[in-house]
C-alpha angles and dihedrals in degrees: 000000000000128000091351093302130108119230093223100103092180097245117207107273125232106246104219130180091268091060092050091045090057090050093050090046089058092048091052090073087077104027135034116244123251110284117256105225094194087065132032121322119241122244106283132184106224146126099262145126120283114285092252091058096049123104126206108257118246115230122212096220093184090059092045093050091047090053091048096047093045093045087231130171123234135184113231133175122240109236102173148335145222131187091282099054145284136326111222134182146173136166105323093346130097128164152131134270113203116226092244091057096060111103097221097042107036114118095019116143118266093238094072122103100260094184089057092048096045099045095077090059093067109109094016125118118234131195105232146173127211108246098170131026119180111165094178089060095038089238130144119173123192134192130207091191092055090052089065089077119073121264113274094025093109093055090049092051095047089050092052099040123085137173112277094025121133114231140171127228147155123258106242102171139011121202136169091264102042152313129286116216128192109220092190102289102354122072120216133190128230105199114218089249090061098052100080141359085233132065116294116193092181131000091231088071091070107020131054127212111253094017123131113236140176117244140174121231110238103175141352131212105178093173089062096032092240130142124183114210138185137201099184095057090065084077130051116261106266092201091068091069096031096121090055102037101041108010125179110285096025120127117224138176112252143171126231110242101176139002120214136174093260099042144306137277119229131188119220109240112245095013106063094219125123138215138184124253104203115218089246089063095054112089097203093051099089105128095333132108108253093227090066093071107012123065137173109272096028113143111227143158119245136188118220107239103167133019127190103167098172089059093035096238133136138176122211137193132205091199114097103174 
């Protein structure tokens, strides 16, 4: 530490396959992954022959790669579905359309009956684009949303985008682990850790479905059609000047963001960072449930008790005597 500032300037991380794998692992709690046709097929509700009579589909990888590289659109028939999305196929092409990439269903809450909503798609033809092509895993992933942009648009966007660039896009899906944003033909992901410099319990607290937002491009992987985005990096890191801007003992205006049994979290107005007010530092808390007199959105004054800027942690008090 030098002059009250930490040297960690939060450089833009390289988003490797391991990072994306962890994201997809989190998503799989709510949706099944794309089926790997080179291996066993997942359980699928469909009008089909008995399992013993089925044959593993043969994928024309040359055709799939050509579609992917040309950003082309193809019509495929829906043959089945599982909780994660739809199985689609055509001559020499078989793949998967995730639930969140269906135009009419993207962004819907997780509590809905997906099986009920997906069943009517069976037998229909959809206009789709290839958004992921992994021959070694036997995986082809399609998107109906991506097919709404004209062919070749994806290549143009990847050519014009670069790390560090500011961009504007529309929020197309909100999940527990982050926010998907359509940049006009290419969809990027804002991981929950890149939404705010403060604590974020769920992305929906700070971002609304269908809204247009500003983002910063963190990393590009054109070969996998992946773009990592950030909201928080559009602003300087407030923790770097924490000792000067909100030192221990200072009193600041704040807003309650969540109320728990052991205390409440509050965000410092104008800084976007949060700290914990332990129940022992709340005067009204003697023998009463906190939720009786503290609520999300309440404007309060807090005193900074503890500050651990390198680990981005703070402790507050509502006692001023």
